NUMI-63044 format. One record per residue (C-alpha): x negated, y negated, z negated. Coordinates in nm, 4 decimals, padded with zeros to 6 digits, always signed. Example, Ala and Ser with C-alpha at 12.3 -4.5 7.8 and 13.67 -1.06 7.14 Angstrom:
+----------+----------+----------+
!       c1 !       c2 !       c3 !
+----------+----------+----------+
! -01.2300 ! +00.4500 ! -00.7800 !
! -01.3670 ! +00.1060 ! -00.7140 !
+----------+----------+----------+
END
This chain:
+----------+----------+----------+
!       c1 !       c2 !       c3 !
+----------+----------+----------+
! +03.9084 ! +01.6614 ! +05.6604 !
! +03.9215 ! +01.9537 ! +05.4161 !
! +03.6773 ! +02.1466 ! +05.6333 !
! +03.4248 ! +01.8615 ! +05.6196 !
! +03.4643 ! +01.8296 ! +05.2428 !
! +03.4205 ! +02.2039 ! +05.1944 !
! +03.1148 ! +02.2043 ! +05.4182 !
! +02.9355 ! +01.9452 ! +05.2032 !
! +03.0528 ! +02.0925 ! +04.8742 !
! +02.9069 ! +02.4269 ! +04.9808 !
! +02.5540 ! +02.2906 ! +04.9401 !
! +02.3758 ! +02.3823 ! +04.6162 !
! +02.0682 ! +02.1694 ! +04.6823 !
! +01.9061 ! +01.9298 ! +04.9271 !
! +01.7754 ! +02.2114 ! +05.1439 !
! +02.1282 ! +02.3411 ! +05.1988 !
! +02.2582 ! +01.9883 ! +05.2639 !
! +02.0013 ! +01.9577 ! +05.5447 !
! +02.1061 ! +02.2954 ! +05.6844 !
! +02.4754 ! +02.1997 ! +05.6814 !
! +02.4128 ! +01.8569 ! +05.8347 !
! +02.1978 ! +02.0195 ! +06.1043 !
! +02.4756 ! +02.2669 ! +06.1799 !
! +02.7587 ! +02.0175 ! +06.2216 !
! +02.5974 ! +01.6922 ! +06.3418 !
! +02.3950 ! +01.6194 ! +06.6527 !
! +02.0740 ! +01.4211 ! +06.6253 !
! +02.2566 ! +01.1151 ! +06.7603 !
! +02.5374 ! +01.1504 ! +06.5039 !
! +02.2877 ! +01.1805 ! +06.2171 !
! +02.1160 ! +00.8627 ! +06.3370 !
! +02.4466 ! +00.6752 ! +06.3606 !
! +02.5587 ! +00.7788 ! +06.0123 !
! +02.2205 ! +00.6883 ! +05.8653 !
! +02.2274 ! +00.3541 ! +06.0427 !
! +02.5749 ! +00.2767 ! +05.9035 !
! +02.4540 ! +00.3424 ! +05.5504 !
! +02.1486 ! +00.1248 ! +05.6085 !
! +02.3608 ! -00.1592 ! +05.7499 !
! +02.5958 ! -00.1408 ! +05.4505 !
! +02.2987 ! -00.1659 ! +05.2168 !
! +02.1715 ! -00.4752 ! +05.3973 !
! +02.5185 ! -00.6324 ! +05.3862 !
! +02.5388 ! -00.5727 ! +05.0114 !
! +02.1974 ! -00.7362 ! +04.9730 !
! +02.3450 ! -01.0483 ! +05.1314 !
! +02.1694 ! -01.0390 ! +05.4683 !
! +02.3398 ! -01.2147 ! +05.7586 !
! +02.4719 ! -01.0399 ! +06.0681 !
! +02.1853 ! -01.1808 ! +06.2741 !
! +01.9184 ! -01.0680 ! +06.0254 !
! +02.0624 ! -00.7163 ! +06.0253 !
! +02.1128 ! -00.7099 ! +06.4012 !
! +01.7565 ! -00.8182 ! +06.4728 !
! +01.5936 ! -00.6168 ! +06.1945 !
! +01.7678 ! -00.2871 ! +06.2746 !
! +01.8138 ! -00.3491 ! +06.6468 !
! +02.1909 ! -00.2938 ! +06.6401 !
! +02.4751 ! -00.4825 ! +06.8005 !
! +02.7066 ! -00.7320 ! +06.6331 !
! +02.9987 ! -00.4940 ! +06.6868 !
! +02.8194 ! -00.2227 ! +06.4902 !
! +02.7517 ! -00.4573 ! +06.1988 !
! +03.1117 ! -00.5779 ! +06.2102 !
! +03.2437 ! -00.2199 ! +06.2101 !
! +03.0300 ! -00.1320 ! +05.9085 !
! +03.1422 ! -00.4480 ! +05.7282 !
! +03.5043 ! -00.3354 ! +05.7718 !
! +03.4207 ! +00.0168 ! +05.6529 !
! +03.2417 ! -00.1284 ! +05.3520 !
! +03.5339 ! -00.3519 ! +05.2566 !
! +03.7801 ! -00.0605 ! +05.2805 !
! +03.5561 ! +00.2039 ! +05.1217 !
! +03.3256 ! +00.0282 ! +04.8765 !
! +03.3513 ! +00.3119 ! +04.6232 !
! +03.2241 ! +00.5647 ! +04.8777 !
! +02.9221 ! +00.3528 ! +04.9619 !
! +02.8569 ! +00.2920 ! +04.5906 !
! +02.8499 ! +00.6690 ! +04.5373 !
! +02.5907 ! +00.7018 ! +04.8131 !
! +02.3698 ! +00.4224 ! +04.6774 !
! +02.3960 ! +00.5376 ! +04.3147 !
! +02.2999 ! +00.8907 ! +04.4142 !
! +02.0084 ! +00.7602 ! +04.6208 !
! +01.8877 ! +00.5632 ! +04.3179 !
! +01.9075 ! +00.8739 ! +04.0968 !
! +01.7206 ! +01.0867 ! +04.3507 !
! +01.4429 ! +00.8282 ! +04.3935 !
! +01.3991 ! +00.7915 ! +04.0168 !
! +01.3707 ! +01.1660 ! +03.9602 !
! +01.1394 ! +01.2023 ! +04.2597 !
! +00.9064 ! +00.9300 ! +04.1307 !
! +00.9064 ! +01.0888 ! +03.7842 !
! +00.8261 ! +01.4410 ! +03.9073 !
! +00.6417 ! +01.4186 ! +04.2406 !
! +00.3051 ! +01.3010 ! +04.1060 !
! +00.1160 ! +01.3524 ! +03.7835 !
! -00.2078 ! +01.2281 ! +03.6368 !
! -00.4787 ! +01.4858 ! +03.5784 !
! -00.8132 ! +01.4745 ! +03.4086 !
! -00.9451 ! +01.4645 ! +03.0566 !
! -00.8216 ! +01.2136 ! +02.8031 !
! -01.1636 ! +01.0465 ! +02.8137 !
! -01.1268 ! +00.9410 ! +03.1774 !
! -01.0376 ! +00.5782 ! +03.2298 !
! -00.8902 ! +00.6399 ! +03.5760 !
! -00.7111 ! +00.9716 ! +03.6007 !
! -00.6579 ! +01.1409 ! +03.9315 !
! -00.3049 ! +01.1366 ! +04.0741 !
! -00.1983 ! +01.4732 ! +04.2152 !
! +00.1124 ! +01.5626 ! +04.4165 !
! +00.3134 ! +01.8279 ! +04.2308 !
! +00.5001 ! +01.9638 ! +04.5315 !
! +00.8331 ! +01.8267 ! +04.4040 !
! +01.0449 ! +01.6990 ! +04.6943 !
! +01.3536 ! +01.4818 ! +04.7122 !
! +01.5389 ! +01.7931 ! +04.8229 !
! +01.4521 ! +01.9516 ! +04.4874 !
! +01.6600 ! +01.7032 ! +04.2871 !
! +01.9582 ! +01.8918 ! +04.1451 !
! +02.3082 ! +01.7891 ! +04.2369 !
+----------+----------+----------+
END
């Protein structure tokens, strides 16, 4: 477990997180982990097993497994969701800006080049 922890703590930014995840997880493993997080989010939003199963095209066993993980490790999932919220807020604040003179009624929205990966840890 220490090796996994050290691997993730080695990342200084989102770009390095992607590099580390790509080095240690297969495409299938990344999908499974992402799906677990998504299922947990739906469970916390109060969706039923059947709604989650049909919406995400997963089995009842998968939803049940995630429900057990969520009940045992709520703090870990809260950390994930709180971080996601912070990243999305900073991204929305920095990714686009209005340009044009102050006399324009409708300013043009321009992408700044800021990416979610650019949010500091």
